[in-house]
KELUMKOL-452604 format. One record per residue: residue number from 0; residue in one letter; z, x, y of N, C-alpha, C, O in turn. Coordinates in steps of 0.1 Angstrom, whole numbers, plus 2048, in hexadecimal, padded with zeros to 3 digits. Layout:
REM residues N
NUM;A;Z;X;Y;Z;X;Y;Z;X;Y;Z;X;Y
...
//
This chain:
REM residues 319
0;M;56C;852;A8C;565;850;A99;55E;85E;A9D;563;868;A99
1;P;553;85D;AA4;54D;869;AA8;555;871;AB2;55D;86C;ABA
2;T;553;87E;AB2;559;887;ABC;553;886;AC9;546;885;ACA
3;E;55A;885;AD4;555;884;AE1;54E;891;AE5;552;89C;AE1
4;P;543;891;AED;53C;89D;AF1;545;8A5;AFB;54F;8A0;AFF
5;A;540;8B0;AFF;548;8BA;B07;54B;8B4;B14;556;8B7;B1A
6;N;543;8AB;B1A;546;8A5;B27;550;89A;B26;553;893;B30
7;G;555;897;B1A;55F;88D;B18;55A;87E;B18;562;875;B17
8;R;54D;87C;B18;548;86E;B19;53E;86C;B0E;535;874;B0C
9;L;540;861;B07;536;85D;AFD;52A;858;B04;52B;852;B0F
10;P;51E;859;AFE;512;854;B04;512;845;B04;518;83E;AFB
11;L;50C;83F;B0F;50A;831;B10;500;82C;B06;4F5;832;B05
12;V;502;821;AFF;4F9;81B;AF6;4F6;80D;AFB;4FF;805;AFF
13;S;4E9;809;AFC;4E5;7FC;B00;4E0;7F3;AF4;4D8;7F8;AEC
14;I;4E6;7E8;AF3;4E2;7DE;AE9;4D9;7D3;AF0;4DF;7CC;AF8
15;V;4CD;7D2;AEC;4C4;7C9;AF2;4C1;7BD;AE9;4BD;7BF;ADE
16;V;4C4;7B1;AEE;4C3;7A5;AE6;4B9;79B;AEC;4BC;794;AF6
17;P;4AC;79B;AE7;4A3;791;AEC;4A6;784;AE5;4AA;784;ADA
18;T;4A4;779;AEC;4A7;76C;AE6;49E;761;AEC;499;762;AF8
19;Y;49C;757;AE4;494;74B;AE9;499;73F;AE1;497;73E;AD5
20;N;4A0;736;AE8;4A5;72A;AE2;4AD;72B;AD5;4AB;724;ACB
21;R;4B6;735;AD5;4BF;737;ACA;4CD;736;ACE;4D6;73E;AC9
22;A;4D1;72D;AD7;4DE;72C;ADC;4E8;72A;AD0;4F4;72E;AD1
23;D;4E4;723;AC6;4ED;720;ABB;4F1;72D;AB3;4FB;72D;AAC
24;L;4E9;737;AB4;4EB;744;AAC;4EF;74F;AB5;4F5;759;AB0
25;L;4ED;74E;AC2;4EE;759;ACB;4FD;75E;ACC;4FF;76A;ACD
26;G;506;755;ACC;514;759;ACE;519;762;AC3;51F;76C;AC5
27;E;515;75E;AB6;519;767;AAB;513;775;AAC;519;77F;AA9
28;C;506;775;AB0;4FF;781;AB2;506;78A;ABC;508;796;ABA
29;L;50A;785;AC8;510;78C;AD2;51E;791;ACF;522;79C;AD2
30;R;525;789;AC7;532;78D;AC2;531;799;AB9;539;7A2;ABA
31;S;527;799;AB1;525;7A5;AA8;521;7B1;AB0;526;7BC;AAD
32;A;519;7B0;ABB;516;7BB;AC3;522;7C1;ACA;524;7CD;ACB
33;L;52A;7B8;AD0;536;7BC;AD7;541;7C2;ACE;54A;7C9;AD2
34;A;540;7BF;AC1;54A;7C4;AB7;546;7D2;AB2;54E;7D8;AAA
35;V;53A;7D7;AB5;536;7E4;AB1;540;7EF;AB6;543;7EE;AC2
36;R;544;7F8;AAE;54E;802;AB2;547;80D;ABA;542;817;AB4
37;W;547;80B;AC7;542;816;AD0;547;813;ADE;547;808;AE3
38;Q;54D;81D;AE4;554;81C;AF1;54B;819;AFD;54F;811;B06
39;R;53F;81E;AFD;536;81D;B09;52A;815;B04;521;81A;AFE
40;L;52B;808;B07;521;7FF;B02;51D;7F5;B0D;525;7F0;B14
41;E;510;7F2;B0D;50B;7E6;B16;503;7DD;B0D;4FB;7E2;B04
42;V;505;7D0;B0F;4FD;7C6;B07;4F5;7BE;B11;4FA;7B9;B1B
43;I;4E8;7BE;B0F;4DE;7B7;B18;4D7;7AC;B11;4D1;7AF;B06
44;V;4D8;7A0;B15;4D0;795;B10;4C4;793;B19;4C6;791;B25
45;V;4B9;793;B12;4AC;78F;B1A;4A8;782;B15;4A3;780;B09
46;D;4A9;778;B1D;4A6;76A;B1A;497;767;B1D;493;767;B28
47;D;48F;765;B12;481;763;B13;47D;755;B17;474;74F;B11
48;G;484;74F;B21;480;742;B26;486;737;B1E;47F;72C;B1C
49;S;492;738;B18;498;72E;B10;49A;721;B18;49C;721;B24
50;T;499;716;B10;49B;709;B16;4A7;702;B11;4AA;6F6;B14
51;D;4AF;709;B09;4BC;704;B04;4C7;70A;B0C;4C5;70E;B18
52;H;4D3;70A;B07;4DF;70F;B0F;4E2;71D;B0D;4ED;721;B0D
53;T;4D7;725;B0B;4D9;734;B09;4E1;73A;B14;4EA;742;B12
54;E;4DE;737;B21;4E4;73E;B2C;4F3;73B;B2C;4FC;743;B2F
55;T;4F7;72E;B29;505;72B;B28;50D;733;B1E;518;738;B20
56;I;506;735;B12;50C;73E;B08;50F;74C;B0D;519;751;B0B
57;V;504;751;B13;505;75F;B18;510;760;B23;518;769;B22
58;R;510;757;B2C;51A;757;B37;528;756;B32;532;75B;B38
59;S;52A;750;B26;538;74F;B21;53E;75C;B1D;54A;75D;B1B
60;F;536;767;B1B;53B;774;B18;53E;77C;B25;543;787;B23
61;G;53C;776;B30;540;77D;B3C;538;78A;B3F;52D;78B;B3C
62;E;53F;793;B45;539;7A0;B49;536;7A9;B3D;530;7B3;B3F
63;R;53A;7A5;B31;537;7AE;B26;529;7AE;B22;524;7B7;B1B
64;V;521;7A4;B27;513;7A2;B23;50B;7A0;B2F;50E;797;B38
65;R;500;7A8;B31;4F7;7A7;B3C;4EC;79C;B38;4E9;79B;B2C
66;Y;4E7;795;B42;4DE;78A;B3F;4D2;78B;B48;4D3;78D;B54
67;Q;4C6;78B;B41;4B9;78B;B49;4B0;780;B43;4AD;77F;B37
68;R;4AC;777;B4C;4A3;76C;B48;495;76F;B4C;492;774;B57
69;L;48B;76C;B43;47D;76E;B45;476;761;B43;47B;757;B3D
70;T;46A;760;B48;461;756;B43;45C;75A;B35;45B;766;B32
71;N;459;750;B2D;456;753;B1F;44A;75C;B1E;43F;759;B22
72;G;44C;768;B17;441;771;B15;441;778;B07;439;781;B05
73;G;44A;773;AFE;44A;778;AF1;455;783;AEF;45A;789;AF8
74;A;459;785;AE2;464;78D;ADF;461;79C;AE2;46A;7A3;AE8
75;A;455;7A1;AE0;452;7AF;AE3;454;7B1;AF2;459;7BC;AF6
76;N;44F;7A8;AFA;451;7AA;B09;45F;7AA;B0D;463;7B2;B15
77;A;467;7A1;B07;475;7A0;B0A;47C;7AD;B06;485;7B2;B0E
78;R;479;7B3;AFB;47F;7C0;AF7;47B;7CB;B01;484;7D3;B04
79;N;46F;7CB;B05;46B;7D5;B0F;472;7D4;B1C;476;7DE;B22
80;V;474;7C7;B21;47C;7C5;B2D;48A;7CA;B2B;490;7D1;B33
81;G;490;7C7;B1F;49E;7CC;B1C;49E;7DC;B1B;4A8;7E2;B20
82;L;494;7E1;B16;493;7F0;B15;493;7F7;B22;49A;801;B24
83;H;48C;7F1;B2C;48C;7F6;B39;498;7F3;B42;49B;7FA;B4B
84;L;49F;7E8;B3E;4AC;7E5;B45;4B7;7EE;B40;4C1;7F0;B47
85;A;4B6;7F2;B34;4C1;7FA;B2D;4C4;807;B34;4BB;80E;B3A
86;R;4D1;80A;B35;4D5;816;B3C;4DA;820;B32;4DC;82C;B35
87;G;4DA;81C;B25;4E0;825;B1B;4D6;830;B17;4CA;82F;B18
88;E;4DB;83B;B11;4D3;846;B0C;4CC;841;AFF;4C1;845;AFB
89;W;4D4;838;AF8;4CF;833;AEB;4CE;824;AED;4D5;81D;AF4
90;V;4C4;81E;AE6;4C2;80F;AE7;4C1;809;AD9;4BA;80E;AD0
91;Q;4C8;7FE;AD7;4C9;7F7;ACA;4C3;7E9;ACD;4C9;7E2;AD5
92;F;4B9;7E5;AC6;4B3;7D8;AC7;4BA;7CF;ABD;4BD;7D3;AB2
93;L;4BC;7C2;AC1;4C3;7B9;AB8;4BD;7AB;ABB;4C0;7A5;AC5
94;D;4B6;7A5;AB1;4B1;798;AB3;4BC;78E;AB3;4C6;791;AAC
95;S;4BB;783;ABA;4C7;77A;ABC;4CB;772;AB0;4D5;76B;AB1
96;D;4C4;773;AA5;4C9;76C;A99;4CF;776;A8F;4D3;772;A84
97;D;4CF;783;A93;4D4;78D;A8A;4E1;793;A8E;4E6;78F;A99
98;L;4E7;79C;A86;4F4;7A1;A89;4F5;7B0;A87;4EE;7B6;A7F
99;L;4FE;7B6;A8F;501;7C4;A8C;50F;7C5;A86;517;7BD;A88
100;L;511;7CF;A7D;51E;7D2;A77;525;7DC;A80;51F;7E4;A87
101;P;532;7DC;A80;53A;7E4;A89;537;7F3;A89;539;7FA;A93
102;T;533;7F8;A7D;531;806;A7C;523;80B;A81;520;817;A80
103;K;51B;802;A86;50D;806;A89;50C;812;A92;505;81C;A8E
104;L;513;813;A9D;511;81E;AA6;51A;82A;AA3;515;835;AA5
105;E;526;828;A9E;52E;833;A9B;528;83C;A90;52C;848;A8F
106;V;520;836;A87;519;83E;A7D;50C;844;A83;509;850;A80
107;E;504;83D;A8B;4F7;841;A8E;4F6;849;A9B;4ED;853;A9B
108;V;4FE;847;AA5;4FD;84F;AB1;4FF;85D;AAE;4F8;866;AB3
109;P;50A;861;AA7;50C;86F;AA4;500;876;A9D;4FE;882;A9F
110;I;4F9;86F;A95;4EE;874;A8E;4E3;878;A98;4DD;882;A97
111;L;4E0;86E;AA1;4D6;871;AAB;4DA;87D;AB4;4D2;885;AB8
112;Q;4E7;87E;AB7;4EC;889;AC0;4EB;896;AB9;4E6;8A0;ABF
113;Q;4EF;896;AAC;4F0;8A3;AA5;4E3;8A8;AA1;4E1;8B4;A9F
114;T;4D9;89F;A9E;4CC;8A4;A99;4C1;8A4;AA4;4B6;8A9;AA2
115;G;4C4;89E;AB0;4BA;89D;ABA;4AF;894;AB7;4A4;895;ABC
116;S;4B2;88A;AAE;4A8;881;AA9;4A5;876;AB4;4AC;874;ABD
117;D;49A;86F;AB2;495;864;ABB;499;856;AB5;499;84D;ABC
118;M;49B;856;AA8;49D;849;AA2;4A5;84B;A95;4A1;854;A8D
119;V;4AF;843;A92;4B6;843;A86;4B6;835;A80;4B8;82C;A88
120;F;4B5;834;A73;4B6;826;A6D;4BD;827;A60;4BE;832;A5A
121;G;4C1;81C;A5B;4C8;81B;A4E;4C2;810;A45;4B6;80D;A46
122;D;4CB;80A;A3D;4C6;7FF;A35;4C9;7F2;A3C;4CF;7F2;A47
123;Y;4C5;7E7;A36;4C7;7DA;A3C;4C8;7CF;A32;4C4;7D1;A26
124;A;4CE;7C4;A35;4CF;7B9;A2C;4CD;7AC;A33;4CD;7AB;A3F
125;F;4CA;7A1;A2B;4C8;794;A30;4D4;78B;A2C;4D9;78D;A22
126;F;4D7;782;A35;4E2;778;A32;4DD;76B;A36;4D4;769;A3E
127;K;4E4;760;A30;4E1;752;A35;4EC;74D;A3D;4EC;74D;A49
128;E;4F6;748;A37;501;741;A3E;50C;74B;A41;511;74C;A4C
129;E;510;753;A37;51C;75C;A39;517;76A;A3A;510;76F;A31
130;P;51A;772;A45;515;77F;A46;519;789;A3B;512;793;A39
131;G;524;786;A34;528;78F;A29;521;78C;A1C;523;793;A12
132;H;519;781;A1B;512;77E;A0F;504;780;A10;4FC;778;A16
133;F;4FF;78C;A0B;4F1;790;A0E;4E8;789;A03;4EB;788;9F8
134;T;4DC;784;A08;4D2;77E;9FF;4C9;789;9FA;4C4;788;9EF
135;R;4C6;793;A02;4BE;79E;9FE;4C2;7AB;A06;4C7;7AA;A11
136;T;4C1;7B6;9FF;4C5;7C3;A06;4B9;7CD;A04;4B3;7CD;9F9
137;F;4B6;7D4;A0E;4AB;7DD;A0E;4B0;7EB;A11;4B6;7ED;A1C
138;A;4AD;7F5;A09;4B1;803;A0B;4A6;80B;A10;49A;80A;A0B
139;G;4A8;813;A1A;49E;81D;A1E;49F;829;A16;4A4;829;A0B
140;R;49A;834;A1B;49B;841;A15;497;84C;A1F;491;849;A2A
141;D;49A;858;A1C;497;863;A24;489;868;A21;486;86D;A16
142;A;47F;866;A2A;471;869;A27;46E;878;A2A;463;87C;A29
143;G;478;87F;A2F;476;88D;A32;46C;88F;A3D;46E;88A;A48
144;A;461;896;A3B;457;899;A45;44D;88E;A47;445;88F;A51
145;D;44C;885;A3E;441;87B;A3F;445;86D;A41;445;865;A38
146;W;44A;86A;A4D;44E;85D;A51;442;853;A52;444;847;A52
147;I;436;858;A55;42B;850;A56;428;848;A49;426;83C;A49
148;T;429;850;A3D;427;849;A30;432;83F;A2E;42F;834;A29
149;F;43E;842;A32;449;839;A30;447;82C;A37;449;821;A32
150;F;444;82D;A44;443;821;A4D;435;81A;A4B;434;80E;A4F
151;L;42B;820;A44;420;818;A40;424;80F;A34;41F;804;A34
152;A;42C;814;A2B;42F;80D;A1F;43B;803;A22;43B;7F8;A1B
153;E;444;806;A2B;450;7FE;A2C;452;7F9;A3B;44C;7FF;A44
154;N;459;7EE;A3C;45D;7EA;A49;46C;7EA;A4A;473;7E8;A40
155;T;471;7EB;A56;480;7E9;A57;482;7E0;A63;47A;7E0;A6C
156;Q;48C;7D8;A62;48E;7CD;A6C;491;7D3;A7A;495;7DF;A7C
157;T;48F;7CB;A84;490;7CF;A92;49E;7D5;A95;49F;7DF;A9C
158;A;4A9;7CF;A8F;4B6;7D4;A93;4BB;7E0;A8B;4C6;7E5;A8D
159;V;4B2;7E5;A82;4B7;7F0;A79;4B7;7FE;A80;4C0;805;A7F
160;P;4AC;801;A87;4AC;80E;A8E;4B4;80F;A9B;4B6;804;AA2
161;L;4B9;81A;A9E;4BF;81E;AAB;4B5;828;AB2;4B2;832;AAB
162;H;4B1;825;ABE;4A7;82D;AC4;4AC;836;AD0;4B5;831;AD7
163;R;4A6;841;AD2;4A8;849;ADE;49F;842;AE9;493;842;AE7
164;R;4A5;83D;AF3;49E;834;AFD;493;83C;B04;488;836;B05
165;E;495;848;B08;48B;850;B0F;47E;851;B07;473;84F;B0D
166;T;480;855;AFB;473;858;AF3;46D;84B;AEE;461;84A;AED
167;L;474;840;AED;46E;833;AEA;466;82E;AF5;45B;829;AF3
168;I;46B;830;B01;463;82C;B0D;456;835;B0E;44B;830;B11
169;A;458;842;B0B;44C;84B;B0C;442;848;B02;436;84A;B04
170;Q;446;842;AF6;43D;83E;AEC;437;830;AED;431;82B;AE4
171;G;43A;82A;AF8;434;81D;AFC;43C;810;AF9;437;805;AFC
172;G;448;811;AF4;450;805;AF2;449;7FC;AE8;442;800;ADF
173;W;44C;7EF;AE9;447;7E5;AE0;439;7E0;AE4;437;7DD;AF0
174;R;430;7DF;ADB;423;7DA;ADE;423;7CB;ADE;42A;7C5;AD6
175;L;41B;7C5;AE7;41B;7B7;AE9;411;7B0;AE0;410;7A3;AE0
176;D;408;7B7;AD9;3FD;7B1;AD2;3FF;7B2;AC3;3F5;7B1;ABB
177;C;40B;7B3;ABF;40E;7B4;AB0;418;7A9;AAB;422;7AC;AA6
178;L;414;79D;AAE;41C;791;AAB;420;792;A9C;418;794;A93
179;C;42D;790;A9A;434;790;A8D;435;79E;A86;43D;79F;A7C
180;V;42E;7A8;A8B;42F;7B5;A85;432;7C0;A8F;42F;7CB;A8D
181;D;438;7BC;A9A;43A;7C5;AA5;445;7D0;AA1;444;7DB;AA6
182;D;44E;7CC;A99;458;7D6;A94;451;7E0;A8B;454;7EC;A8B
183;Y;449;7DB;A81;442;7E4;A78;439;7EE;A80;439;7FA;A7D
184;E;432;7E9;A8A;429;7F1;A92;431;7FC;A9A;42D;807;A9B
185;L;43C;7F7;AA0;444;801;AA8;449;80D;A9F;447;818;AA3
186;H;44F;80A;A94;454;814;A8B;449;81D;A86;44B;82A;A85
187;L;43E;817;A82;432;820;A7E;42D;828;A89;42A;834;A87
188;R;42C;823;A95;428;82B;AA1;431;836;AA4;42D;841;AA8
189;R;43E;833;AA3;448;83E;AA6;445;84A;A9D;446;855;AA1
190;A;443;847;A90;441;851;A86;433;858;A89;432;864;A89
191;F;429;850;A8C;41C;855;A8F;41C;85F;A9B;414;869;A9B
192;K;424;85C;AA5;425;864;AB1;42F;86F;AB0;432;876;ABA
193;G;434;871;AA5;43D;87D;AA3;44B;87C;AA6;452;886;AA9
194;A;450;86F;AA7;45F;86D;AAA;467;874;A9F;463;874;A93
195;R;472;87A;AA3;47B;880;A99;484;875;A93;48C;86E;A9B
196;I;483;872;A86;489;867;A80;493;86B;A75;491;875;A6E
197;R;49E;864;A75;4A8;867;A6A;4AC;85A;A63;4AC;84F;A69
198;Y;4AF;85B;A56;4B4;850;A4E;4C3;852;A4B;4C7;85D;A47
199;A;4CB;848;A4E;4D9;849;A4B;4DD;83D;A41;4DD;832;A46
200;P;4E0;840;A35;4E2;835;A2B;4ED;82B;A2F;4F6;82F;A36
201;G;4EC;81F;A2B;4F6;815;A2E;4F1;809;A36;4E8;80B;A3F
202;V;4F6;7FD;A33;4F3;7F1;A3B;4FB;7F0;A47;508;7EF;A46
203;R;4F5;7F0;A53;4FD;7EE;A5F;4F7;7E4;A69;4FC;7E2;A74
204;S;4EC;7DD;A64;4E7;7D2;A6B;4E2;7C8;A61;4DC;7CC;A56
205;I;4E3;7BB;A64;4DF;7B1;A5A;4D7;7A6;A61;4DA;7A2;A6D
206;A;4CD;7A1;A5A;4C3;798;A5F;4C5;78A;A59;4C8;789;A4D
207;R;4C4;780;A61;4C6;772;A5C;4BA;76E;A54;4AE;76F;A58
208;D;4BC;769;A48;4B2;764;A3F;4B0;756;A41;4B7;74D;A3D
209;H;4A5;753;A49;4A2;745;A4C;49B;73D;A41;49A;731;A42
210;G;496;745;A37;48E;73E;A2D;481;739;A33;47C;73F;A3C
211;G;47D;72D;A2F;471;727;A35;464;72E;A32;462;733;A27
212;E;45B;72E;A3C;44E;732;A3A;44D;741;A37;453;749;A3D
213;R;445;744;A2D;443;752;A29;43A;758;A33;431;752;A3A
214;F;43B;766;A34;433;76D;A3E;424;76B;A3A;41B;76A;A44
215;S;420;76B;A2D;412;76A;A29;40C;75D;A2E;400;75B;A2F
216;A;415;752;A30;40F;745;A34;40C;745;A43;407;73B;A48
217;N;410;750;A4B;40E;750;A59;401;758;A5C;401;764;A5B
218;P;3F6;751;A5F;3E9;758;A61;3EA;762;A6C;3E4;76D;A6B
219;K;3F1;75F;A77;3F2;769;A82;3F9;775;A7E;3F5;780;A82
220;G;404;774;A77;40C;780;A72;404;788;A69;404;794;A6A
221;N;3FD;782;A5F;3F5;78A;A55;3E9;791;A5C;3E6;79C;A59
222;E;3E3;78A;A66;3D8;790;A6D;3DD;79C;A76;3D6;7A6;A77
223;A;3E9;79A;A7C;3EE;7A5;A84;3F1;7B1;A7B;3EF;7BC;A7F
224;M;3F7;7AF;A6F;3F9;7BA;A66;3EC;7C1;A62;3EC;7CD;A62
225;R;3E2;7B9;A5F;3D5;7BF;A5C;3D0;7C8;A67;3CC;7D3;A65
226;R;3D0;7C3;A73;3CB;7CB;A7F;3D3;7D8;A81;3CD;7E2;A84
227;V;3E0;7D7;A7F;3E9;7E3;A81;3E5;7ED;A76;3E4;7F9;A79
228;L;3E4;7E9;A6A;3E1;7F2;A5F;3D4;7F8;A60;3D2;804;A5E
229;V;3CA;7F0;A64;3BC;7F6;A66;3BC;800;A72;3B6;80A;A71
230;E;3C3;7FC;A7D;3C4;805;A88;3CA;813;A85;3C4;81D;A88
231;Y;3D5;813;A7E;3DC;81F;A7A;3D4;826;A6F;3D4;833;A6F
232;G;3CE;81F;A66;3C7;825;A5B;3BB;82D;A61;3B9;838;A5D
233;H;3B3;827;A6A;3A8;82E;A70;3AD;83A;A79;3A6;844;A79
234;S;3B8;838;A7F;3BD;844;A87;3C1;84F;A7E;3BD;85B;A82
235;L;3C7;84C;A73;3CB;857;A6A;3BE;85D;A64;3BE;86A;A62
236;L;3B5;855;A60;3A8;85A;A5A;3A1;863;A64;39C;86E;A60
237;A;3A0;85F;A70;398;867;A7A;39F;874;A7D;398;87E;A80
238;A;3AC;874;A7C;3B4;880;A7F;3B5;889;A73;3BB;894;A74
239;G;3B0;885;A67;3B1;88D;A5B;3BF;88C;A55;3C3;896;A4E
240;L;3C7;882;A59;3D5;881;A55;3D7;876;A4A;3E3;874;A47
241;L;3CC;870;A44;3CE;866;A3A;3CF;86D;A2D;3C6;86D;A25
242;T;3DB;872;A2A;3DE;879;A1D;3DE;86F;A12;3DE;863;A14
243;P;3DD;873;A05;3DD;86A;9FA;3EA;861;9FA;3E9;855;9F7
244;E;3F5;867;9FE;401;85E;9FF;400;854;A09;404;848;A07
245;R;3FB;857;A15;3FA;84D;A20;3EF;843;A1C;3F1;837;A1F
246;A;3E4;848;A16;3DA;83E;A12;3DF;834;A08;3DC;828;A08
247;G;3E8;839;9FF;3EE;830;9F5;3F7;825;9FB;3F6;81A;9F8
248;A;3FF;82A;A05;408;821;A0C;400;817;A14;403;80B;A15
249;L;3F6;81C;A1B;3ED;813;A23;3E6;808;A1B;3E6;7FD;A1E
250;A;3E0;80D;A10;3D9;804;A07;3E3;7F9;A01;3DF;7EE;A00
251;G;3EF;7FE;9FD;3F8;7F4;9F8;3FC;7E9;A02;3FD;7DD;9FE
252;R;3FD;7ED;A0E;400;7E3;A19;3F4;7DA;A1B;3F6;7CD;A1C
253;L;3E8;7DF;A1C;3DD;7D7;A1E;3DA;7CD;A12;3D6;7C2;A14
254;W;3DD;7D2;A06;3DC;7CA;9FB;3E5;7BE;9FB;3E2;7B3;9F7
255;R;3F1;7C0;A00;3FA;7B5;A02;3F5;7AB;A0C;3F8;79F;A0B
256;V;3EE;7B0;A16;3E8;7A6;A20;3DD;79E;A19;3DC;792;A1A
257;V;3D5;7A5;A10;3CB;79E;A08;3D1;793;A00;3CD;787;A00
258;Q;3DC;797;9F9;3E3;78D;9F0;3E9;781;9F8;3E8;776;9F4
259;G;3EE;784;A04;3F4;77A;A0C;3E9;770;A11;3EC;764;A11
260;E;3DE;775;A15;3D3;76C;A19;3CE;764;A0E;3CB;758;A10
261;L;3CC;769;A02;3C8;761;9F6;3D3;757;9F3;3CF;74B;9F0
262;Q;3DF;75B;9F3;3EA;751;9F0;3EA;746;9F9;3ED;73A;9F6
263;A;3E7;748;A06;3E7;73E;A10;3DA;736;A11;3D9;72D;A19
264;G;3D0;73A;A08;3C4;732;A08;3BA;736;A13;3B3;72D;A19
265;R;3BA;743;A17;3B1;748;A22;3A8;753;A1C;3AA;75E;A1F
266;P;39F;74F;A13;396;759;A0D;38E;762;A16;38C;76E;A13
267;A;389;75C;A21;381;764;A2A;389;76F;A30;384;77B;A31
268;S;395;76C;A34;39E;777;A3A;3A2;781;A2F;3A3;78D;A32
269;A;3A3;77C;A23;3A6;786;A18;39B;78F;A16;39D;79B;A14
270;R;38E;78A;A16;383;793;A15;382;79D;A20;37E;7A9;A1D
271;Q;385;799;A2C;385;7A3;A37;38F;7AE;A35;38D;7B9;A37
272;A;39B;7AA;A31;3A6;7B4;A2F;3A2;7BD;A24;3A5;7C9;A24
273;F;39C;7B8;A19;398;7C0;A0E;38D;7CA;A12;38D;7D5;A0E
274;A;383;7C5;A1A;379;7CE;A1F;37F;7D9;A28;37B;7E5;A27
275;D;389;7D6;A30;390;7E0;A38;397;7EA;A2F;396;7F6;A31
276;L;39D;7E5;A24;3A4;7EE;A1B;39A;7F8;A15;39D;804;A14
277;R;38F;7F3;A10;385;7FB;A09;37F;805;A12;37B;810;A0E
278;A;37D;801;A1F;378;80A;A29;381;817;A2B;37C;822;A2E
279;L;38E;814;A2A;397;81F;A2C;39B;827;A1F;39C;833;A20
280;V;39C;81F;A14;39F;825;A08;395;821;9FD;398;817;9F6
281;P;389;827;9FC;37E;822;9F4;382;821;9E5;37C;818;9DF
282;D;38A;829;9E0;38D;829;9D2;399;821;9CE;39E;822;9C3
283;F;39E;818;9D7;3AA;811;9D5;3A8;807;9C9;39E;800;9C8
284;Q;3B2;807;9C0;3B3;7FE;9B5;3C2;7F9;9B5;3CB;801;9B4
285;P;3C4;7EC;9B6;3D1;7E7;9B6;3D8;7E9;9A8;3D1;7EA;99E
286;P;3E5;7EB;9A8;3EC;7ED;99B;3EB;7E1;993;3EE;7D6;997
287;R;3E8;7E3;986;3E8;7D8;97C;3F1;7DC;970;3F0;7E7;96B
288;S;3F9;7D2;96C;403;7D5;962;3FD;7D2;954;403;7D7;94A
289;H;3F3;7CA;953;3EE;7C6;946;3E0;7CC;943;3D7;7CB;94C
290;P;3DD;7D1;937;3D0;7D7;935;3C4;7CD;937;3BA;7D1;93C
291;L;3C7;7C0;934;3BC;7B6;936;3B9;7B5;945;3AD;7B4;949
292;T;3C3;7B4;94E;3C0;7B3;95C;3B9;7BF;961;3B1;7BF;96A
293;R;3BD;7CB;95C;3B6;7D7;960;3A7;7D7;95D;39E;7DB;964
294;S;3A4;7D2;951;396;7D1;94C;38F;7C6;954;383;7C9;958
295;L;395;7BB;957;38E;7B1;95F;38C;7B6;96E;381;7B3;973
296;A;395;7BD;973;393;7C3;981;387;7CC;981;380;7CC;98B
297;R;386;7D4;977;37A;7DD;977;36D;7D5;975;363;7D9;97A
298;L;36E;7CA;96E;362;7C2;96C;35E;7BA;978;352;7BA;97C
299;V;367;7B2;97E;363;7A9;989;367;7AE;996;363;7A8;9A1
300;G;370;7B9;997;375;7BE;9A3;382;7B8;9A7;385;7AD;9A3
301;P;38B;7C0;9AD;399;7BC;9B0;39A;7B0;9B9;3A3;7A8;9B6
302;L;391;7AE;9C3;392;7A3;9CB;38F;796;9C4;396;78C;9C6
303;S;385;796;9BC;381;78A;9B4;38C;786;9AB;38F;77B;9A9
304;L;392;790;9A4;39D;78D;99B;3A9;788;9A2;3AF;77E;99D
305;E;3AC;78E;9AD;3B8;789;9B5;3B5;77A;9BA;3BE;772;9BA
306;S;3A9;778;9BE;3A5;76A;9C2;3A7;760;9B7;3AC;755;9B9
307;L;3A3;764;9AB;3A4;75C;99F;3B3;759;99D;3B7;74E;999
308;K;3BB;763;99E;3C9;762;99B;3D0;757;9A4;3D7;74F;9A0
309;W;3CC;758;9B1;3D3;74F;9BB;3CD;741;9BA;3D3;737;9BF
310;S;3C0;740;9B5;3BA;733;9B4;3C2;72A;9AA;3C2;71E;9AB
311;F;3C8;730;9A0;3D0;729;996;3DE;725;99C;3E2;719;99A
312;R;3E4;72E;9A4;3F1;72B;9AA;3FB;725;9A0;402;71B;9A3
313;R;3FC;72D;995;406;729;98B;40E;735;988;409;741;989
314;P;41B;734;983;423;73F;980;41D;748;975;420;754;975
315;W;414;743;96D;40F;74B;962;402;752;966;3FB;757;95E
316;A;3FF;753;973;3F3;759;978;3F3;768;973;3FD;76E;971
317;L;3E7;76E;972;3E5;77B;96D;3EE;785;975;3EE;784;981
318;P;3F4;78F;96E;3FD;798;975;3F4;7A3;97D;3FA;7AC;983
//
């Protein structure tokens, strides 16, 4: 357990749980939050206008959980309301279908205290029915001085970071115009604005794997990702900060948007994303594993070749 500060009191940590019509999962989520090993803890549920029995579930926890009901305004708005309701020095976001592990705060709060950092994050895993049986695990890494490159290339789930509340508010909180990619945008913006970030290895938060629709099949999500990447790409370019490493990470992400649009049968959107990519990284060439595909890409262009690949929609499509 962490050593108490000189004044004898551990800092208060706020866990903010936005929710909308997830009464069937909310109880398990709140039990995981209350089981986190930290003596000074507040848990705040922000109900984004649920029409199920969410309030009944929350009230069953008594005074251990604060409850705030809103008219429906989206997850990012609910997180911002929770952020401003929070009284803690540190704030932990937790979507109502996900879980925290008991070690989350006892590992991460001391790192924030000792290093003066604004955000600390670790690894994360997905589960389906049993929290102890992971379907996928994702490891982060220490990016040293260049967290912009890291967060251009990678995303981490909403519940993975622990934030210093004061600096998160100063950096604008959650944006409301980044549907499906608001966590990606937030973490990238924190790096872009100079937040002090630390990585602490280990899984301490887990996300529920719902399966179902792929992200690439969601036109709003893919379009939001394209807009965020283009926005930050041009900002980095204008500031003279688009290093080769950042350009590579940015191009890789935009190429995945192109592939997602082609896979979903949206060629016009794919062409737009590819034009954005080439405007930012003119010499981009996607990685090709086979000499034939490299030759074809040089002959017909990478977008045409990728379009041909997805037109077949078979497992043996060109690598």
